[in-house]
MILO-972033 format. One record per residue: x, y, z of N, C-alpha, C in turn. Coordinates in steps of 0.02 Angstrom, whole numbers, plus 50000, padded with zeros to 5 digits. Layout:
BEGIN
XYZXYZXYZ ...
//
This chain:
BEGIN
489014272854281489214282454266490114280154306 490494281454268491414281454298491334285654364 491774284754399492044288254467492144294854444 492584296854396492664304354358492084306254362 491534305054312491014307654289490664311854383 490694306954417490544306954482490784312754521 491504313854503491574318654558491474324754558 491444325554610491284334254621491754338754568 491524345754555492044351454527492444352154580 492384353054636492644355254700492714347654739 493334343654751493424339554796493834342054861 493474334854896493654339554970494404337254973 494754338855057495344339555060495554331055070 496064329655070496474321355072496224316455040 496104317854965495874312354945496614307454903 496444303154876497154300954842497324304554790 498044303454786498374307754703498074306454652 497824299154635497304298954569496794304354589 496274301954624495794308654650496084315854650 496714317754665496834323354652496854325854580 497194322854545497164324554464496734323854437 496374319754479495574319054422495204326054449 495264326654534495174334254517495274337454501 495884342354490496404345154452495944347454389 495844340354351495614341954275494854343654291 494454342154331493694342154349493754348854348 494254351554393493904357354432494284363854372 494634361754320494754367754288494284365154226 493864360354213493264360654179492514365054204 492704363454280492024366554311491984373454332 492734377754318492874383254333492424388954308 491984393554311491564397654302491874402754246 491464405254216492274411954153492044416554198 491604417954242491744424154296491484421354376 492294421354410492194417854485491894424654507 491554418854579491154422454640491544426454658 491174434154661491524440354704491284440454762 491054435354800490664436354859491404437754903 491944436654907492524438954962492804446554949 492484448354885492654455354849492324459954847 492204465054867491614469254861491674472854803 491094474254796490894479454743491084484554720 491064487954641491254495254652490934500154689 490444496854734490054500254750490194499454835 490474494554852490804494354900490244488354947 489674485654905489414481754965489394474454921 489404471154959489534461754946488944457554902 489034451954878488644450154820488484444454878 487774442154860487444436654887487824428754882 488314425954930488554421754925488014414454922 487544414154926487244409454900486814407954841 486624414954824486554414054741487124414654701 487734417154722488284413354668488314406654674 488214404054718488474397854748487954392354701 487364395554670486794391654654486944392554583 487314398154572487454396754501488114392954476 488604392454484489084389754488489024382654515 488714379654542488934371854577488594369454507 489014364154528488574357554462487974355554491 487874355054427487044347454423486874341654465 487544339854490487514333754550487344337554603 486984333454629486594336254704486954334054732 487524326954744488084325454792488764326454784 488824331854756489204336754780489284337354850 489954337854865490144338754930490334346254957 490034347355003489904355355015490674356855037 490924362755018491694366455049491724364455128 492474363255149492494363455217492234369655261 492084368555305491774375055339492424377655375 492794386055376493164388555396493624390155354 493814389255292494324388655243494084395255178 494484400855166494284403555116494484400455067 493934405055004494044401654927494834405154888 495074400654846495474400754810495734409054765 496524411454761496224418854728496244415954650 495744421754644495484422154570496064427154525 496724426654493497244428754468496614432754398 496434428354354496134430854282495694435854282 495534438554356494984444754354495384450554380 495954447954407496444454754402496704456754358 496854452054332497444455254267496824456654217 496294455654211495944458454147495684468154191 495534466754257495354473154260496094478654269 496654475854261497304479854262497234479854187 497454479954148497294478854076496854483554031 496384482954093495754488554057495854494854082 496204494054136496544500954178496974505354126 497394498354116497994500254074497724504353994 497384501753987497114505153914496844509353921 496364511053970495984518253977496414522253995 496974520754021497244526054058498024528353968 497904525653936498374522853866497824526753845 497234525953827496724529853791496704537753807 496694539353863496814546153885497574550353872 498094544753887498714548453858498704550553785 498724544353742498614547653685498174549553649 497474552253682496964555553659497194563253678 497514562853737497434569753765498214573153776 498794567553788499384571253815499704571153775 499734564553737500274562753678500374568053624 499724570753609499674575853548499854580053553 499724583153600500024590653613500794590653639 500984584953673501674584253664502044581253602 501774577953557502014577153517502104581753441 501444585753454501424593453427501904599353424 502164598953495502634603753519503454599253508 503374593953479504054591553484504244593153414 503674591853364503904591153298503844599453264 503674603853300503714609753303504574612353304 504984609353368505464611953384505954608753362 505844602453347506354597353318506404597053256 506064600453204505934600053138506464602953090 506924601453079507514604053038507414603352959 507394610052919507134609852836507964612952827 508294611052765508674614152721508744613152674 508284618652625508194620452563509004616352506 508974614952476509834613452435509864615952376 509084616652364509074617652281508314619852247 508064626552227507594627252199507754629652135 507324625352096507514625652004506694626651983 506924632851925506264632851884506134627351845 505734623551838505544618051764505374620651706 504714623851738504494627251666504084635051703 503694637251658503284643451676502614642751621 502104640251656501544638751632501074644251637 500324644051618500004648251595499854652751652 499874648951701499644650651760499974652751808 500554648951821501114650751877501824646951850 502244645551874502674640351873502794633651912 503084630051868503414623651907504074622151924 504194622051981504824621152016504934616952052 505714613852049505774606852077506144610252139 506044606352184506154609652248506574603252309 507184604352316507634599852345507804602352412 507584596652453507914598252529507984593052575 508324595552627508554588352671507914590152745 507694584152763507074585652806507164579752860 507174582252927507384576752978507154579853060 507114575753078506884578153168507634578053186 507684583753244508234584153276508034584753343 508124577953392507764580653461508234584853521 508674585053485509204589553530509134597853527 508654599353472508294606553482507704607053523 507324602253547506814600753589506994604353674 506684608753711506954610853768506784607253811 506134605753811505954601253893506224592953872 506414590553923506394583453926505894579653929 505444581953959504834578253935504594577353870 504404583353834504344583453761504624582553728 505384578953743505814577353702505674570053697 505704566953767505404560253775504864555753749 504254558753748503734556853732503714558953632 504154565653623504164566953550504564558653512 505244558853550505444550553513505194546053515 504874544053576504624538453577503844537653509 503364542853533503014543353471503314542553422 503774546553381503924545353317504174539853317 504514537953354504844530253339504424523053331 503914523853360503214519853376502974520853290 502974526653262502464526953185503114526653156 503594529053150504204528153086504114530953046 503544531253012503614534152942502874537852917 502784543452906502284546452887502224548852814 501644547452772501374551152715500944553752704 500994556952647500534562852628500134561752568 499654563752550499274563452505499374569152467 499284569252401499284577752370498884582652413 499364589152417499284593452453499094598652416 498754605552432498644612452411498834615352477 499084620552456499344625552535499254631752479 498974636752526498664641552511499164645852558 499514650852565499954658352584499594663552587 499494666252656499224673052667499534677452691 499394683752668499834689152715499244692152789 499324689452817498844694352876499084701652874 499544704252881499734710252882499294715752809 499254710252782498914713452728498224712652689 497854712752747497104710452741496994705352708 497574699752744497414692452695497524693052641 497824694852610497784694952534498264687852531 497964685452484498294677652434498974678252428 499314677652437499994678952409500224672852374 500094666952363500184661252313499794655052349 499814651552291499544643652306500204637952299 500314633652318500694627652299500384621152304 500604617852248500334612952237500734607652261 500854602252321501224598552317501104590952324 501484586652284501354579852262501264576552327 501164569752332501064566352371501824565652406 502024564252466502574563952479502694558052531 503204555752564503324550352597504084553152660 503964553352711504554555652763504624549852812 505254548152827505404545052905505424551152951 505104549153010505124554553068505444551953132 505714546853109506244542953174506994550453187 507004549653243507404556553272508114553853226 508314559253213509024558953177508814555853100 508624553453082508684549852994508304557052951 508924558352897508864562652873508544560452802 507934564452800507754562052720507834567452664 508044566052614508364569552541507644571252506 507384577052505506734577652491506554580852417 506234578352369506474581852305505594581152257 505434584952251504724584552200504744590952172 504114590752128503854595152083503334598352109 503414606552132502694607752135502324615752092 501814614852078501594619452042501374626052085 501544632852078501514637052109501384643452071 500724645452092500164650052073500284656152102 500264661652083500454669552114499694670852132 499614672752191498824676852202498984683052193 498634685852223498224693452229498864699452199 498814701852129499564705052090499454711152142 498914714252155498994721052214499314718552267 499264714852298499624712652355500304709352354 500604708052291501374705452290501504711552278 501144717352223501574723652220501614727952263 501154726152313501404730652400501844728852421 502034723652436502564718552477503124720552434 503144719552388503754722852322503934726652359 503614732152334503894740352328504054742052407 503784740052451503974741552525504774737352536 504704731852514505474727552506506004733152467 505874736652410506094739152380506454746152405 505864748152450506034755552480506354753852535 506464748652557506964748552616506484747352668 505494747552668505254747952728504934742652762 505214737852722504924731752762505244727452810 505044728552882505264726652947505334721152946 504914717252938504524711252937504094708152886 504064702052874503244702452838503254695152876 502554692952891502204687452922501804682752882 501854679252850501334674552797501214668752845 500364667252829500004661552865499844657152820 500084651052827500204645652793499354641152824 498984637552765498484634652774498274629852736 498244622952768497984617052714497584611852760 497394608052702497014602952737497454594752705 497634592352770498274587452755498144580952776 498094577652734497844568452761498314564852749 498514562252820499014558052820499024552152842 499664547552829499434538352841500054536452866 499884531852900500564527452918500644520252891 501104519252851501044514952797500554514152763 499984509352779499484508452740498784511152793 499034512952837498464515252897498284522252865 497744523752866497594532152855497584533852935 497624538752937497664541853014497214550452999 496814550152945496234556552930496434563852896 496024567152915496424573952869496324579752911 496894582252926497014586652973497164594852957 496704599152971496834605752948497434609252976 497814612652953498514614652982498374623052960 498574628952987498784635152977499234634553036 499714637853011500624641053046500464648953007 501024649353070501264658053052501924658153048 502304663353011503114663553036503274671753006 503704672653050503734680053028504454680453006 504544682352951505344684352949505584691652938 506074692952975506254697052994506594701152930 506554706652926506824711952856507494710652852 507894709152893508644709452892508754702752857 508334696452879508334688652827508104689452778 507884693852751507614693252682508094692652617 508074689552582508314691252541508234697352501 509064698152490508974709752476509114707652392 509364713252352509134716852288510194714752296 510174709952233510904708752227511504716252214 512134715452225512484722552192512434718552124 512704724652076512784722451991513174727251961 513564725751922514054728851867513804729051823 513974734251796513684736651720514374735451692 514574729951657515114730451611515054731251539 514564734651494514554735451454514004741151428 514244745251412513614751451386513704756151327 513594754251265513574756651203512894757751189 513134765751168512494769651130512544770851058 512224770451015512254769650947511634770250918 511774773450850511154773750800510854766250764 510144768350772509864760350745509204763150692 509304760050646508664760950599508154757750606 507524761050596506824760350625506834762050579 505844757050552505184758650509505294764650504 505034767550428504994773850425505544778950407 506024774750390506504776450370506864783950427 506964780650485507424785950514507804781350567 508054785750585508704782150633508184781450733 508434777050756508324779450839508974776950867 508994780550928509564779850984509564773251016 509964765751023509904761251021510694761551101 510234757451145510784756651194510874748551203 511444748051207511624737151224512044739551297 511594735551338511964737051402512234728851428 512624725551470512694721351478512744722051563 512544716151610512424717351698512614711951710 513234711051753513434706351801513214705051872 512854700451886512874700151964512974693351984 513014691252047513084685552095512484683752138 512244676652104511664674352136511894668752192 511794673052242512024668452322511624662952336 511024662052310510614659552364510564651652296 510064649852345510254638652303509644639552255 509634645252201509064645852190509234646152106 509034641852052509154641351982508524641351943 508574645651873507874645251836508104648351783 507714646951731507874651351682507384658451641 507594663851662507084669451643507074668151586 506394671051556506304670351464506474677251456 506364679851396506454685951363505674691251402 506064694851423505434698351460505514706551424 505284711251427504984717951400504854721751465 505424727651461505314733451508505254740351503 505134744151544504864751951519505374755951559 505814759851515506464763551581506154771251568 505974773751624505604780051652506364783951699 506064791451682506634795351726506154799951781 506484799551820505954804251880505644810051853 505254815051877504904821551837505414824551895 504934830251882505314837351925505324835651993 504664835152023504504832052093504294823352097 504454824052166504284815852161503624813952145 503274818052152502444819152129502284818652090 502694819952037502444819151961502454813651930 502084813151880502094805651859502694804751813 503074797951817503704794051793503784797051706 504084798451670504264799751614504604794851576 504224790251529504304787051487504964787451421 505464784051430505974786451404506374781451326 506284774651366506384771251332506034762551318 505954760451279505814751451284506364748551285 506414742751330506964737651342506904731351334 507124726151309507064718751304507694716651341 507484710551353508104703951374508144697751334 508554698151341508874692051321508664686351396 508564678651336508544672151395509154674551434 508904672951511509424673551549509464666551592 510014663551602510114655551657510384658951714 509944658051759510274658951839510444651851867 510964651551886511124646351934511334647252012 511334641952032511484641752093512054644752119 512244650852151512914652852181513354652852113 513174656152102513494657552030513404662551991 513814666551945513644672951917513174672551871 512654679751861512264679651823512354685551774 512244683251712512444688751668511624690951634 511584697151624510884699251585511294703151525 510984701451467511184708151394510344710251408 510424716051385509724719851359509944725451310 509494726851284509344730651221508804734851228 509044743451251508354747751227508464752551181 507844752851158507804761651080507324766151117 507704770651102507524776451113507164780851058 506524780851050506334785450992506194791750972 506234793751026506054802751047506244801951108 506084810251106506224811251185505714816251193 505214813851246504594817351254504994824651307 504314828551267504054837951291504524836951366 504104833251414504104831451473504884830651508 505184827451461505964827051491506284833351476 506194837951411506724842251402506204849551454 505744850651469505514854651478505774858451542 505904863651567506124866551617505704865251685 506014862551730505554863851782505264869551818 504614870351843504424877551867505014879951926 505104885251916505524889051969506154887051950 506384883751904507004879351908507284882951818 508064883151802508314882851771508484875951730 508564871351761508404863951747507804859651710 508124855051694507364850351651507494842951685 507124838151692507304834151725507794829351673 507934830351603508374828651589509354832051606 508954837451607509834840551645509954836451709 509504836551750509624835351830510114826451819 509804823751762509924816951765510684818451720 510834821451681511404822551643512024826051705 511834828351737512094832651800512374827451836 511914824651854512324818451902512574814051877 512524812051803512884806351768513544807751743 513514815451719514274815751717514664820951758 514224820451811514634823851854515174817151922 514954812051888515434804651916514714803451964 514204805251993513764803352018513434798452005 512944794852071512464789752037511764792952025 511704790851963510944792251937510494786651943 510014789151941509304784851969508744784651900 508954777651854508244775751830507684771351844 507134772951823506674765551858506554761851780 506314753651812506304751451790505714747951780 505094747351736504444743051751504434738851705 504124732051717503714729451659503334731551613 503604729051555502784731251507502194726151517 501944732451492501034727651499500844724351446 500934724251389500854722851345501524716651319 501984714251331502594711851315502474707851262 503094708251210503094702551168503274696951171 503394691751139503454684851145503164682051196 503344676451223503004672451252502794672751327 502884678451346502864681051407502254678951435 501984676451491501334674151517500934681951554 500414681351547499864687151551500134688651628 500124683051678500154683951752500724686651750 501204685951719501914688651732502014695251721 501744695851651501614702451628501304707451693 500834704751708500224709051762500644712051812 501134706251856501494708251894501944711651898 502324711051833502984716551834502864723851824 502244723751791501924730251769501884732851843 501744730151883501594731851952502174735351989 502634732851974503174735752008503694739151983 504034744652018504444748551975504774749552019 505634747751989506084744652018506564750752009 506884754052070507654760752030508054757552058 508234758252002508904756251954509634762451955 510014759052005510494765951996510964764051945 511184770651910511534772051848512144773351862 512834770851856513384773551909513704778551840 513684783251867513924791451820514594789051829 514884793051763515674793651746516034799251741 516394799151773516774806751774517074806551704 517004815051688517364816051634517864822751645 518214821051705518814826351732519514826451677 519494821851635519864819851588519834819051532 519124821451505518874821351441519194825451388 519494832051431519834837951382520674835551385 520664834351303521354831451296521914839151289 521564842751255522024850151270521314856151235 521644862251267521194867951278521464873651274 521374877151218521994882851199521804892251181 521624895851187521464902251192522064905751140 521754906051063522014910051017521724919251006 522274920750957522024927050956521834932951016 522034931651065521864935151115521674942151133 521224945351149521134953051142520874953551212 521314958451258520824960251307520554967251327 520034968351359520034975351357519894976751463 519984982451447520174987451528519544987551550 519504987451623518964989551644518724997351620 518074998951615517885004351607517685008051675 518095012951704517785017851759517365019951767 516895022051712516355022451715515705022051718 515655014051709515155007851720515245006251784 514595005251787514215004351871514754994651901 514704995151948515134990951982514614983551958 514044983351928513594978251910513684976051848 513944983351816514014982351745514484978651733 514434971751686515094966751656515824972451623 515674979351610516434984151591516704985851634 516294983351692516924984851761517324980451769 517384974551749517774970251749518234970551678 518944967151681519224965751621518864960651561 518734961751530518444957551464519134953851424 518694946151408519174943551359518914942151297 519184941851231519024938551195519374934251150 519314927951107519604923451070519324918851054 519784914251033519544909650999519584902351056 519364898851074519424893851110519354887851054 519834883451060520194877151033519944871651081 519714866951067519744861651124519464854951099 519804849451097519964843751076519964840851128 519174835651141518994833351184518974823651166 519084820651227519094814251216518174809151201 518064805851167517224804051165517404797551208 517254796151270517094790951280516774783251237 517074776651261517004771651205516294771551180 515924773451231515184769251223514854773951174 514944781051166514734783551115514974785451059 514374778451027514554778650958513974778050881 514024788050900513464790050864513694797850857 513464801650813513554807150771513294814150816 513854817650819513474823550860513804828950840 513584835950846513724840650827513594847050886 514194850850903514074854350952513914862050905 513434864750923513244870850899513414877950939 513254878450992513264882151036513564881251111 514154884851165514444883851210514244890551244 514204888351304514494894051365514534890851442 514964894851481515174892551549515424896451600 515564894751633515634897651717516354894351711 516774896051708517344896051723517804899351777 518334896751828518764897051868519394897251826 519714902351853520454904551826521154903351870 521544899651863521894897551950522584898451915 523064899251947523754901251936524204898051983 524494891751969524944888352017524384887252087 523794884352055523404883752118522894886652161 523194894852143522774900352164522324901752123 521764905352160521154905352087521334913752089 521304915952020521604919852008520794924451981 520244921551958519684924651935519144921451919 518714922751913518164919851858518014922251782 517844918751745517824919851702516964915651662 516594921551655515914922251649515834922251571 515454916051548515254915651486514354914351487 514014918751521513224919651528512734917551446 513124920251412512674921251338513084915251286 512424912851246512714906951219513394910051173 513684906051143514234906251107514484904051043 514254905050962513954899550937514884894550929 514704890150875515374883350905515184880550834 515674874750822515574869550776516094865050791 515954859650758516284853550798516484849750730 517124846150735517414839950680517374834450737 516954828450713516964822650743517434818850707 518034816550748518414810950715518514803550771 518424799550711518294792350725518704790250767 518714782850801519344779150819519604776550794 520164776950790520624771350750520974765650799 521384760350751521754756050769522134758650850 522434762650836522844765950883522804772950911 522124776650926521814785050950521254782650957 521074785050995520274786551017519884791450976 519144790850999518724795850966518924800950983 518844807150948519004813750968518554817150941 518254823650965517864828650942518274834550957 518474838450884518564845450894517984852750900 518114856250939517714860350937517944869050930 517664872550888517864879550891517454883550916 517504888650939516974893450955517444901050986 517114905250959517174913050966516924915451019 517264918951079517014922651130517294930551112 516804932251165516864940151117516934944851186 517274946851214517104952051290516764945251347 517284940951358516944939751400517214941151493 516944942551520516974946551578517624942051636 517904944251648518524941851698518534946351755 518324942051819518174944151865518954941151925 519254947751924519704945051959519674944352041 519884940552054519654939452136520144939852182 520804938052168521334938952195521984943152149 522174950152189522394953752143523264952152151 523314948752198524004947452226524274941552156 523614937052150523794931452107523804933552032 523544939752020523494942451957524354947551971 524584951452003525194952952009525724946751997 525864940752014526134936051994526254934351923 525504935251888525504932351841525714938551802 525724944551805525964948651764526504949851764 526824947751826527674948951840527994941351796 527704935951804528044931951758527814932351685 527524934051651527434936851581527784942251548 528184949051621528484952451587529434950351606 529434946251638529974944551685530214938551659 529884931851648529954925851646530204925751565 530254917251559530334914051484530094909951486 529684905251507529194900051503528574904451491 528264900751469527634900951452527214900851513 526744906551545526314905951617525774901551581 525554895551624525164890051613524744893951679 524024895051638523404896551670522964889551683 522584886851730522424882651744521534885451741 521234880051715520404881451676519784875951718 519594878251766518914872051777518344876051782 518044870651727517264875151711516794869851706 516374872751709515574868851698515324872451628 515094868651579515164868051513514514867951485 514044871351467513204871051434513604868951353 513244863551352513594862951272512614860551234 512554863851172512044861951127512354858051074 511944850951084512224846151039511564842750994 511834843150921511354841950883511554833050864 510874828750858511094822250859510384819050841 510214814550832509704810350779509184811750840 509284810950888508624814250929508314823150926 508824825550911508424834250891509074835750936 509094841650965509554845650992509454846151059 510004842951086510084842951162510404848551198 510274850051263510564853951295510994851751371 511584849651337511924846251411512254850351445 511834852051486512364856451537512684853551611 513174858151630513604859051680514114851751653 514264851951609514834844351602515724849451609 515944843451669516624847051712516994848851653 517334852851639517924855251583518604856551629 519064852451615519654855151642520294857651569 520614860951586521124862151546521734867451556 522184870551508522814873451515522524876951475 522834885351480522864889951444523614892551440 523904890951402524674893151390524774900951368 525064905251403525204913351388525904912951369 525954915251330526844916651311527274924151346 527624922451387528054927251410528114931451349 527984939351389528034945651333528914947651325 529244942151401529934945251383530234950551418 531124952851440531304955651477531414963551442 531324962651365531394969751329530804971851304 530264971751346529754974151317529824981951317 530214984951353530184994451323530674995351265 531214990151269531494991751203531274990051136 530774984151159530344979651072529744986051084 529544989551125529014993051122529045000051076 529835001951075529925007151050529555015151040 529275018151092528815022551105529235029651053 528695031051018529095038851004528725043151011 528665050051042528105054951040528185059650976 527565060950934527605063850872527285070750888 526725071350865526625078850884526365080750943 526685087750972526525089151033526105096551047 525665099351069525315103851064525235105051138 525455110951151525255114251231524475117051231 524155115551282523535116351274523155121151320 523685120251370523495124951433524035126751495 523985132151514524545133351559524185137851626 524635137051652524335140351732524925141851748 525185144151809525575147351846526285141951865 525905137051864526375130451911526255122651875 525755123851804525675118351780525755118351706 525795115551654525755116251578525265107951554 524855108251523524575104351504524495104451410 524825097651379524865095151342524755090551310 524535090251236524195084351187524845082351145 525025075951155525525072551105525395067451071 525145064350999525235059150969525845053650982 525665046150989526345043751023526195037150960 526715033750936526775029250906527055025550935 526965018950963527285011851003527035004750977 527365001850973527364995450948527414989150995 526824985450985526564980951021527084972251035 527244970851062527834964951025527424957751065 526894959751096526424953551118525804951251076 525794945151065525364942651038524554943651062 524364948851094523884950051137523784957751120 523184957151087522814963851087522394967151151 522324973351144521984976351205521634982151198 521124986951232520844991051236520594993651292 520824998851297520895002751363520525008451383 519995007551408519665012751401519985020351437 520235016851493520715024051530521375020451574 521745025351538522435024551571522885031351601 523025030351668523635035651694524135032651710 524645037951702525385035351734525755041151730 526235040451788526605046651816527185047951772 527395054351751527915056651722528515058551781 528965055751766529705057051826530235059451793 530765062751850531125065651809531795064851868 532265059051858532645058551918532395055251973 531965051951975531355050052035531095052352049 530815056752030530165061552076529815063652006 529055062452041528585064351993528575071951971 528325072551929528415081251905527765080351845 527345076451848526755077951812526465070951797 525935070451752525595064051736525415064351679 525215058151629524825058651547524455051851558 523885052451521523345049051514522825047951463 522915042151438522375042351391521725035951382 521385039351344520675035451337520395033651254 520175027951276519855024151230520705022151182 521045019251201521535017251166521455010851134 521495008351072521495001851036522284998051038 522424995451048523074991451052523074985751027 523244985450944523354979450922524034977250918 524054970750891524784967050872525154971950823 525784972550839526284976350786526244984450816 526124987050754526404994350751525684997850783 525665002950831525095006150837525515014150847 524975016950784525185023650774524715028850787 525035034050827524615041650826524185040650875 524195035750939523895035950970523935042451014 523465046151035523145052851086523225050351163 523675056551171523965054951249523925062951269 523705063651304523595071651351524085071651410 524425075451431525015075251494524825081551527 525105082451586525115086951624525865087151644 526065095251645526565097451699526355098251759 526605095351794526495099251872526825098451917 527615099751913528015099251967527895097152046 527505100752060527235101852112526985095752140 526795088852102526575084652128527135080352170 527765083052139528475079952185528785083352246 528345088552255528375092752322529065095752316 529545097452341530005104052348530455100452281 530625092152306531065089052243530915089952163 530155090552182529875090052109529945097552071 529815100952118529925109352072530395110652054 531065107852080531665108952069531935105052015 531755098852025532015094451958531395097951884 530905100051909530655101851842530985106551840 531095113451853531265119051834532145114951783 532395112551832533045112351794532935108251716 532385103251734532175099551656531855103151588 531525110251624531275111851578531755117751549 532245121351570532595124951581533145121951514 533215117751528533685111351483533425110051418 532645110551417532405108151328532465115951337 532025120451354532135126751310532805129751285 533275128051315533855127551319534285124651238 534135119651228534125113751160534385107151185 534475105651262535075100151271534405094351242 534835088551247534295083751238534035080851304 533575080551330533265079051381532895071751383 532735068951437532235062351428531675062951514 531285059951497530955056851549530685051451568 530435049151626530495042651634529535043051668 529185037951609528705036551642528395029051702 527995029051745527885023751779527395022351792 526915017751798526215018351818526075016651882 525655017351920525585019451996524915015852011 524885015752075524105011352095523515015252064 523575020352043522735022951988522985021351915 523325019351901523405018551843522795015751791 522635010051809522075008151786521405006951851 520975012051879520725011351911520345006551961 520155001951910519754995751935520424989851968 520874991551927521374985451938521994988951968 521884991152049522564994852072523134992352072 522844983852099523754981452103524054979352040 523604981351988524044980151915524334985351917 524264991751932524534999751935525104996451973 524964993552049525824993252070526164988152035 525924982252020526434978451983526854980251933 526434984051900526804987651841527314993351854 527124994051903527675002151957528324999851942 528604992751941529004990451964529614991351903 529054992751827529474994551770529625001051778 529925004551707529805012251686530225011851615 529935015451601530055016451527530475025951511 530815025151487531345032451475531245033851415 530785040951387530705042051347531045048751320 531475049751258531705058351264531255063151235 531225067551262530925073051257530835076051197 530525079751165530305081751089530645084851086 531165088851030531425092751021530995098351001 531455104851002530845112550990531245111550935 530825115750870530925117950821530745124850789 531065127150747530915133650750530175135950747 529895133450710529195133150719528835134250789 529015133950829528855132050886528965140050925 528145143550924528325148750958527775150551013 528015149251076527575149251131527315157351149 526645157351161526305163951159526265164951229 526445160051278526195161651362526685157851363 527145160351393527475154851468527805157151504 527725154351572528145158151629528565154551666 529255154151629529595147451654530055153351702 530255150551764530525152151821531375149751845 531655153351821532375154851872532735146651810 532775151651749533095146151695533685143551701 534245147851756534885147051733535255141351788 534555137651794534735130551845535415126851819 535705124151847536275120751807535745113451785 536155112751723535735106251684535735098551727 535345096451738535325088751770535575082551739 535595078451754535975072951719535695070051643 535265073751648534515069951594534535072151515 535335079451521535365083151465536015080351454 536025084051374536615083451329536485090351264 537155092851270537145098151231536705096651168 536315102851130535905101751091536245099851029 535995093350989536325092550930535565096850855 536145096250806535895098350778535125095850754 534605101450728533775097650708533775096250637 533525088550640533495085850596532745086350574 532475087650506531985085150487531435081450513 531625075550527531145072550565530965071850641 531205076350668531285077350736530455078650751 530125077550795529565079950815529245086850828 528745090150809528735096350825528315099850880 528225104450899528145106350953527525112050959 527045113050956526775120050940526325121150997 526025127351035525805129951076525285134551048 524685135151095524135137951100523985141151179 523845148851149523675153051211523045149051239 523035151651312522235154051323521765153651285 522045159251270521425161651228521175160951185 521445153951137521115149551084520915144751113 520685144551187520365137051193519615140851191 
//
């Protein structure tokens, strides 16, 4: 046996160099796997038995030299390293198992940035839609508030580098709506980098399946009504993760998000760029009313899709909000391409086959029907509201699930009205006949106001969207009459007046028009401002230009259309009524002549007469005067009065109009008595005498201002000359020797054409 083999595992000090080398080699071979722990206390604080340890690790050679007494054993570094590694491993397990996941989860929540760039509809399936979703995804550590979470998150995501998912099914619920299932999304496998700041362009196709239709309807209606302050959704899924080829297990994820109402997509603004109504034949040799509408809006969202042909119902609100909606028309839309951040154009075609009774029936305690209310807003230029709802059984390839959702949602569609202020092209009133107020009528009686009769001629321009035949059969109106911007009065046509119309189609150089004729009879004119009436009369009497009266009216029209007879109420209409001036030579043109005169009564101070008067009406207007009273003057002093009842003045000559007069100079006081005696004395002496007639405040009792306005005019008439047949049986003139006034001249020879004067005694009455 060599010396090396016989050498002890642990040699003594002081050996040779060769021995030391051999001892080093032998020492390596003889080192135990687990060194003695004699100098090191156990985990319980006790020391191991040195002799037992020595026995277990010493060589089998019996001649091994013992260690020198008084010298410690060498340092065992592998033991310390192993303990440190084990400690660090335990610490890492604790950190990775309990501390890091919570920090990484918080980091992922705060650092995630998801920017949708495009959402497009690939196709509509039988149970949902297939959509292509494009977005940018990255983790941005600068968004994390906590430095601790940021450092751990960056380190963990840098170590992992990339995460992948298997095919995932995500369920979206509405917690505030009894956890109604809003929808389900099937997402294909994805792989993204989670290194901080590295952008991922995500592009995948997902299958979106709608959930409970009732829950979607409730959510949509609250959004449409503006009652959705916020909406909370909860997504829930089981997601399988992997890092490269290393599976990371299946994780159940549930996350809730709250969207504020102000940040939710809103109903886009739209414009109706085309609206055309026309007649369209339908099966059964009938015609229906068709409407063609083009709507334009702008899509401000990154969403693209192709909307297929859809069917809708057009409804109108009833009399009260609680009443059921009234179905008016069925509409279909053409295929609509919607592109991100681009205009959207929708073409729709609606068909009205007939008008339901509930649409034209008067509302309780009202004079209007739902159709009247709709027309009143539309024709008044206000925004009317119709409602649009999906058809339950649409035609075409509309899937059942889409029809179910659309039929459960009713969308209010504001319908901008059109102002018809400039609809009337011309308005005239011909064959005018005025009826003065009846003094015996009650104040509430229409006869207590002036009344107007005449033929109304209206030329109305038809809107370009109205391309169907119509005929006006009746009209009625309430109109305000103005003169130079001041209201003169109100013209009320409460009763239906017959009318007819002629429709003139549009040509290359002119618009379509409608000519309307209507004869009105005894329409009450309630004068609200007598001063304005005075201005009008003065302009007619003294002016040379036509007097223009303005009319603003709300007209009710009965129209015959292919849908039947419609009553369109409160159509705004404005027009002008030109009145020809009477001229300054009214009195000369009237050429009044007094015919047969009778003395019917006498008193010591008065004389009553009756006469037949011939007068010419030079104006284009006729009139009926129930009662009129005028003053008779001599030298500017009232000496009597004349009155007439039930006068019918037509245009041109009017003969034998009965007029009664009273000779009563005391009406003018002392001057009247003096001038009356002089006039009577000259008249009986055969001089040519004249009298002046003038209106006064009570000429027409119901129109005192009219009498005052006309009082600025006076009419001088020759008194009828006495004839040989005049034999007064009882007269009592006084002091006939007065000097003749300036209104007399020497008596000419009487001609046969002179009017006659007869008298009756009191006894003959």
